C-alpha positions in Angstrom: 17.9 -20.2 9.0 21.0 -21.8 9.6 20.0 -24.7 8.0 19.0 -22.5 4.6 22.5 -20.8 5.0 24.1 -24.6 4.9 22.0 -25.0 1.6 23.0 -21.6 -0.3 25.2 -23.7 -2.7 22.3 -25.9 -3.4 20.4 -24.9 -6.8 17.0 -23.6 -6.4 15.5 -26.5 -6.8 17.6 -28.9 -5.1 16.5 -30.2 -1.5 12.6 -28.9 -2.2 10.3 -31.0 -0.1 7.1 -32.5 -1.8 5.1 -30.4 0.5 6.7 -27.2 -0.6 6.0 -28.4 -4.4 2.4 -28.8 -3.3 2.5 -25.4 -1.5 3.5 -24.1 -5.1 1.3 -26.1 -7.2 -1.8 -25.3 -5.1 -0.8 -21.7 -5.1 -0.5 -21.6 -8.9 -3.6 -23.6 -9.8 -5.3 -20.9 -7.7 -3.6 -18.4 -9.5 -4.3 -20.1 -12.7 -8.4 -20.2 -12.3 -8.2 -16.7 -10.6 -6.4 -15.5 -14.1 -9.1 -17.5 -16.0 -11.9 -15.6 -14.3 -10.6 -12.3 -15.1 -10.0 -13.1 -18.7 -12.7 -15.1 -19.4 -14.3 -11.5 -19.6 -11.8 -10.2 -21.8 -12.0 -13.1 -24.3 -15.9 -12.7 -24.7 -16.7 -9.4 -23.7 -17.0 -8.5 -27.4 -19.7 -11.2 -27.4 -21.1 -10.6 -23.9 -21.8 -7.1 -24.0 -23.3 -6.4 -27.2 -25.6 -9.5 -26.0 -26.7 -8.0 -23.0 -27.1 -4.2 -24.9 -28.7 -6.1 -28.2 -26.5 -4.0 -30.1 -23.9 -4.6 -32.8 -20.6 -5.4 -31.3 -19.1 -2.4 -33.1 -21.7 0.1 -31.2 -19.8 2.8 -29.2 -21.7 1.7 -26.1 -20.1 -1.7 -26.1 -16.7 -0.1 -25.5 -18.2 2.3 -23.0 -19.5 -0.3 -20.9 -16.3 -2.7 -21.4 -14.2 -0.1 -20.0 -16.7 0.7 -17.2 -16.7 -3.1 -16.3 -12.8 -3.3 -16.4 -13.0 -0.2 -13.8 -15.1 -1.8 -11.4 -13.1 -5.0 -11.9 -10.0 -3.0 -10.6 -12.0 -1.4 -7.9 -13.2 -4.9 -6.7 -9.6 -6.2 -6.8 -8.0 -3.5 -4.8 -10.9 -3.9 -2.1 -10.6 -7.6 -1.9 -6.6 -7.4 -2.3 -6.9 -5.7 0.8 -9.6 -7.0 3.0 -8.3 -10.7 2.5 -4.9 -9.7 2.7 -5.5 -8.5 6.1 -7.8 -11.6 6.8 -4.9 -13.9 5.9 -2.9 -12.2 8.3 -5.4 -12.8 11.2 -6.8 -16.3 10.3 -4.3 -17.9 8.6 -3.3 -18.1 4.7 -5.1 -21.7 3.7 -8.0 -20.6 5.1 -8.5 -17.4 3.6 -7.5 -19.1 0.4 -10.2 -20.9 0.3 -12.9 -18.2 0.9 -11.0 -16.0 -2.0 -11.5 -19.2 -4.4 -15.1 -19.7 -3.7 -15.6 -16.0 -3.9 -14.5 -15.6 -7.4 -15.4 -19.1 -8.9 -19.4 -18.5 -7.6 -19.6 -15.0 -8.9 -18.1 -16.1 -12.3 -20.5 -18.4 -12.4 -23.4 -16.2 -11.8 -22.4 -13.7 -14.3 -23.2 -16.5 -16.7 -27.2 -14.9 -15.6 -26.7 -11.3 -16.3 -29.3 -10.0 -18.0 -28.0 -6.4 -18.1 -24.7 -4.3 -18.3 -25.0 -2.8 -15.1 -25.2 -6.6 -13.5 -22.2 -7.9 -15.4 -20.5 -4.9 -13.9 -21.5 -5.5 -10.6 -20.7 -9.1 -10.9 -17.4 -8.3 -12.0 -16.6 -6.2 -9.2 -17.4 -9.1 -6.6 -15.2 -11.4 -8.7 -12.2 -9.4 -8.6 -12.6 -9.0 -4.7 -11.5 -12.8 -4.8 -9.1 -12.6 -7.5 -7.2 -10.0 -5.8 -7.6 -11.6 -2.2 -6.2 -14.9 -3.7 -3.1 -13.4 -5.2 -2.2 -11.8 -2.0 -2.5 -14.8 -0.1 -0.8 -17.1 -2.5 1.9 -15.3 -2.9 2.7 -14.6 0.9 2.2 -18.4 1.1 4.9 -19.2 -1.2 7.3 -16.7 -0.2 6.8 -18.0 3.5 7.2 -21.7 3.0 10.1 -21.7 0.1 13.8 -21.3 1.3 15.4 -18.1 0.7 17.5 -19.6 -2.2 14.6 -20.4 -4.2 12.2 -17.8 -2.9 12.3 -15.3 -6.1 12.5 -18.1 -8.8 9.3 -19.8 -7.2 7.8 -16.9 -6.7 8.3 -16.4 -10.3 6.8 -19.8 -11.2 3.7 -19.1 -9.2 2.8 -15.7 -10.8 4.0 -17.1 -14.5 1.3 -19.7 -13.9 -1.3 -17.0 -15.1 -0.4 -17.4 -18.4 -2.3 -20.7 -18.3 -5.3 -19.3 -17.3 -5.2 -16.9 -19.8 -4.7 -19.7 -22.4 -7.5 -21.7 -21.0 -10.0 -18.7 -21.3 -8.6 -18.2 -24.7 -9.0 -21.7 -25.5 -12.6 -22.0 -23.8 -13.6 -18.9 -26.0 -12.4 -19.9 -29.3 -14.0 -23.4 -28.8 -17.5 -22.1 -27.7 -17.6 -18.8 -29.8 -14.8 -19.0 -32.5 -16.4 -22.4 -33.6 -19.2 -22.1 -35.8 -20.6 -25.7 -35.0 -20.2 -25.4 -31.4 -21.6 -22.2 -31.1 -24.6 -23.0 -33.4 -25.1 -26.2 -31.6 -25.9 -23.7 -28.3 -28.1 -21.4 -30.3 -30.1 -23.8 -31.7 -31.2 -24.8 -27.7 -31.3 -21.1 -26.9 -28.2 -20.6 -25.3 -25.6 -18.0 -25.8 -22.0 -19.8 -26.0 -20.6 -16.8 -23.8 -22.9 -17.6 -20.9 -21.5 -21.3 -21.0 -18.1 -19.7 -20.7 -18.8 -18.2 -17.3 -20.6 -21.0 -16.4 -17.3 -23.0 -16.5 -16.3 -20.6 -13.9 -17.6 -22.8 -11.0 -15.4 -25.4 -11.6 -12.1 -23.9 -9.5 -14.6 -24.2 -6.1 -13.7 -27.7 -6.0 -10.1 -26.6 -5.5 -10.7 -25.7 -2.2 -11.4 -29.5 -1.1 -7.7 -30.1 -1.7 -6.6 -26.7 0.0 -8.7 -28.0 3.1 -7.0 -31.7 2.8 -3.5 -30.6 2.3 -2.2 -27.5 3.5 -1.3 -26.2 6.8 -0.1 -22.5 7.9 3.2 -21.7 7.4 5.4 -22.1 10.7 6.6 -18.2 10.5 2.9 -17.3 10.4 2.1 -19.6 13.3 5.3 -18.2 15.3 3.9 -14.7 14.6 0.3 -15.4 15.7 1.6 -16.9 19.3 4.0 -13.7 19.9 0.9 -11.5 18.7 -1.1 -12.8 22.0 2.2 -12.5 24.1 2.8 -8.8 22.7 0.2 -6.7 22.1 2.3 -4.3 19.9 2.6 -7.3 17.5 -0.9 -7.5 16.2 -1.6 -9.6 13.0 -2.9 -7.7 9.8 -2.6 -4.1 11.2 -3.2 -2.1 8.0 -2.1 1.0 9.9 1.4 -0.8 10.4 1.9 -0.3 6.5 2.5 3.5 7.1 4.7 3.7 9.9 8.3 4.9 9.8 9.5 1.6 9.0 7.3 0.3 6.0 6.2 3.8 4.5 8.7 3.6 1.8 8.1 0.2 0.9 4.4 0.9 0.6 4.7 3.8 -1.3 7.4 2.1 -3.8 5.1 -0.8 -3.7 1.7 0.9 -5.0 3.6 3.0 -7.3 5.3 0.0 -8.8 1.6 -1.8 -9.1 -0.2 1.1 -9.9 2.4 1.6 -13.2 2.2 -1.9 -13.9 -1.7 -2.3 -14.0 -2.1 0.8 -15.9 -0.1 -0.1 -18.5 -1.5 -3.5 -18.5 -5.4 -2.8 -18.8 -4.2 0.4 -21.0 -1.6 -0.8 -23.0 -0.7 -4.5 -22.9 -4.7 -5.4 -23.6 -4.9 -3.7 -26.9 -1.2 -4.8 -27.9 -1.9 -8.3 -27.6 -4.9 -7.8 -29.6 -2.7 -6.6 -32.8 -3.6 -9.4 -35.3 -7.2 -9.0 -34.4 -7.0 -5.4 -35.7 -5.2 -6.5 -38.7 -7.8 -9.1 -39.8 -10.4 -6.9 -39.4 -8.3 -4.5 -41.9 -7.9 -7.3 -44.5 -11.6 -8.1 -44.1 -12.8 -4.5 -45.0 -10.0 -4.5 -47.9 -11.1 -7.7 -49.4 -14.8 -6.5 -49.2 -13.5 -3.2 -51.0 -15.1 -1.3 -48.0 -12.9 1.9 -47.6 -13.4 4.8 -44.8 -14.5 8.0 -46.6 -12.4 10.0 -44.1 -13.2 12.7 -41.9 -14.6 15.1 -44.5 -16.9 12.9 -45.8 -20.6 14.0 -45.1 -23.0 12.1 -42.9 -24.9 9.8 -45.5 -21.2 8.8 -46.4 -20.1 8.0 -42.6 -23.3 5.7 -41.8 -23.0 3.8 -44.9 -19.2 2.9 -44.1 -20.4 2.0 -40.7 -23.2 -0.2 -41.9 -21.1 -1.6 -44.4 -18.2 -2.1 -42.2 -20.4 -4.1 -39.4 -21.6 -6.3 -42.1 -18.6 -7.7 -42.8 -16.8 -7.8 -39.3 -20.4 -9.3 -38.0 -20.7 -11.4 -41.4 -18.4 -14.1 -42.9 -15.5 -13.1 -41.7 -16.4 -13.0 -37.9 -14.8 -16.4 -37.2 -11.7 -15.6 -39.0 -11.6 -12.4 -37.0 -11.9 -14.7 -33.6 -9.3 -16.9 -34.4 -6.5 -14.0 -35.4 -8.0 -12.3 -31.9 -7.0 -16.0 -30.2 -3.8 -16.4 -32.0 -2.6 -12.8 -31.1 -3.6 -13.6 -27.2 -1.6 -17.0 -27.5 1.3 -15.4 -29.0 1.6 -12.8 -26.6 0.7 -14.9 -23.5 3.5 -17.1 -24.5 6.1 -14.0 -24.5 4.4 -12.8 -21.3 4.8 -16.2 -19.5 8.6 -16.5 -20.8 9.0 -12.9 -19.0 7.0 -13.8 -16.0 9.2 -16.9 -15.4 12.5 -15.4 -16.2 11.9 -12.5 -13.9 13.0 -14.5 -10.6 16.0 -15.6 -12.6 16.8 -12.0 -13.6 16.2 -10.4 -10.1 19.0 -13.1 -8.4 21.4 -11.7 -10.9 20.4 -8.0 -11.5 18.7 -7.7 -7.7 15.3 -6.7 -7.5 15.2 -3.4 -8.6 17.7 -4.1 -11.7 15.4 -6.6 -12.8 12.6 -4.0 -12.6 14.6 -1.2 -14.4 15.3 -3.3 -17.2 11.6 -4.5 -17.8 10.6 -1.1 -17.5 12.8 0.3 -20.1 12.5 -2.7 -22.5 8.5 -2.2 -22.2 8.6 1.3 -23.2 11.0 0.6 -26.2 8.9 -2.3 -27.5 5.2 -0.4 -26.8 6.8 2.5 -29.2 8.4 0.2 -31.8 4.5 -1.7 -31.9 2.4 1.5 -31.8 4.4 3.9 -33.4 6.0 2.3 -35.9 4.4 -1.4 -36.7 0.9 -1.0 -36.6 0.7 2.4 -38.5 3.4 1.5 -41.0 1.0 -1.6 -42.2 3.3 -4.4 -40.7 3.0 -7.7 -42.0 1.0 -10.2 -40.0 4.5 -12.2 -39.7 6.5 -9.1 -38.3 3.6 -8.5 -36.0 3.4 -12.0 -34.9 7.2 -12.2 -34.1 7.2 -8.7 -32.4 4.0 -9.9 -29.9 6.1 -12.5 -27.6 8.6 -9.5 -27.1 6.1 -6.9 -26.4 4.3 -9.5 -24.0 7.8 -10.6 -22.3 8.5 -7.2 -21.1 5.1 -5.4 -20.6 3.5 -8.5 -18.7 6.9 -10.0 -17.6 7.3 -7.3 -14.7 4.3 -8.6 -12.8 6.1 -11.3 -11.3 8.2 -9.1 -9.5 5.0 -8.4 -7.5 4.9 -11.5 -6.0 9.0 -11.7 -5.8 9.4 -8.3 -4.1 6.4 -7.4 -2.3 6.1 -10.2 0.4 10.0 -9.5 1.0 9.2 -5.9 2.4 7.2 -6.6 5.4 7.0 -8.9 8.4 5.0 -11.8 8.8 2.3 -10.7 10.8 1.5 -8.0 8.1 2.9 -9.7 4.9 -0.3 -10.8 3.5 -1.6 -7.4 4.4 1.4 -5.5 2.9 1.2 -7.5 -0.1 -2.1 -7.1 -0.6 -2.2 -3.7 -0.5 0.6 -3.0 -2.5 -0.3 -5.0 -5.6 -3.9 -4.2 -5.6 -4.4 -0.7 -4.2 -2.8 0.6 -7.6 -5.9 -0.5 -9.1 -7.4 2.2 -7.4 -6.0 4.6 -10.0 -6.4 2.3 -12.9 -10.0 1.7 -12.0 -10.4 5.4 -12.1 -8.5 5.5 -15.5 -11.0 3.0 -17.1 -13.9 5.0 -15.8 -12.6 7.7 -17.6 -12.1 5.6 -20.6 -15.4 4.4 -20.7 -16.2 8.0 -21.5 -13.8 8.9 -24.2 -14.2 5.9 -26.3 -13.5 7.9 -29.3 -9.5 7.5 -28.5 -8.1 5.0 -30.9 -6.3 2.2 -28.9 -3.0 3.2 -30.4 -3.2 7.0 -29.5 -4.2 5.4 -25.7 -1.1 3.4 -25.9 1.3 5.9 -27.0 -0.3 8.3 -24.0 0.2 6.0 -21.3 3.6 4.3 -22.6 5.8 7.1 -20.4 4.4 5.5 -17.4 7.1 2.5 -17.8 9.8 5.3 -17.6 8.1 6.5 -14.1 8.1 3.2 -13.1 12.0 2.8 -14.0 12.7 5.7 -11.7 10.4 4.9 -8.9 12.0 1.3 -8.2 15.1 3.1 -7.6 14.0 4.2 -4.2 13.2 0.9 -3.0 14.5 -1.1 -0.8 17.0 -4.1 -2.4 16.0 -7.3 -0.8 18.0 -9.9 -2.9 19.6 -12.8 -0.8 17.8 -11.6 2.6 16.1 -13.5 4.9 12.2 -13.0 4.8 11.2 -10.1 8.0 10.0 -12.2 11.0 
């Protein structure tokens, strides 16, 4: 601690040992693949679920099953985040990281063999257990290994690495599905390209060999482990300790913040980043002279429109629409990556609470702009392309705060438990919301986004009740 104080005038990247950089790199790679395993479904769900259901991509059952899969993914993340967070406090960070990476990589690979929607849903649940657990372990380890002056920026870098997972998923799907030649090559051999994308998910398992070779348990964890052996009141990984008088406020604030962030991510961010996809679909229908007959049309007219629409969107325009979807994802992800990366720097200047407050207020404003003004007003593709990085910056960027803030709220003996509980327990409410959305498929994405937008204002108020941790040493 005294050494860190002596180095307080150093910049965040000065005086960092090669081992500390290695920890950051391994934790970030684990998170990259973690996000890849989650986003590979998002990027391919308009191909995978219709194939499993044997229906057209625009069939209402596809939306329902995809939302149910989202819901179970969130439930799995909640369970895995808590269980593996506890395990990391009890047996160590590096050992648990190996287990979580094997968990999500092997079950993602198994998803390529799914033959029915319920099988995909079940596998998404299991993948999410590893996904939720890996984040909790890696966030705690990065916080414990880094000096105080570097902790927030390193935590932001760790969480910002998630954009590479999203980009990797987008590139994989664009190459396998968006490329007609490659997609056709697989189809000629009786393979569905989306299944190959899931099979690639086994590759992160090899990262565990490096973890086993390079990583050791943080000194603070080893000290806490020794103390727990001597003092029975200092047990490692006790879930009940999150609710005692010292930690209850932090736990409530942490869970509330993550709930707001996760509900808005899946209910707003996911739809917003597809703005160019919807624009490409609209332009394809206009070019084909296919127009919606309106709510007053008779059933025959509505059915005829549905068939014409399906023929256009799933016909020659399909590849163009898929490229627009991937472009939209990339633009949004670039902005989101910057938002994640800069959260630590901003929180060192405004404080943890100040940074969260700014991100939430700005996110509310840009969501209203996109869904209330630009999309309904027929904004140009260029205007949407400019807005998407800003949209991603604020709606995704706040999530880096969870990696920075949550490990700072708890002592070492329950740091993995606390961080995992706060970040992942918010998935329960989010999962329940998406199970409901699975049965409310008639609600347009724009309406859903506007309905959920006020949650950002709720988040801005919640953080004011949290403890400010800027510049403080980690609790022992």
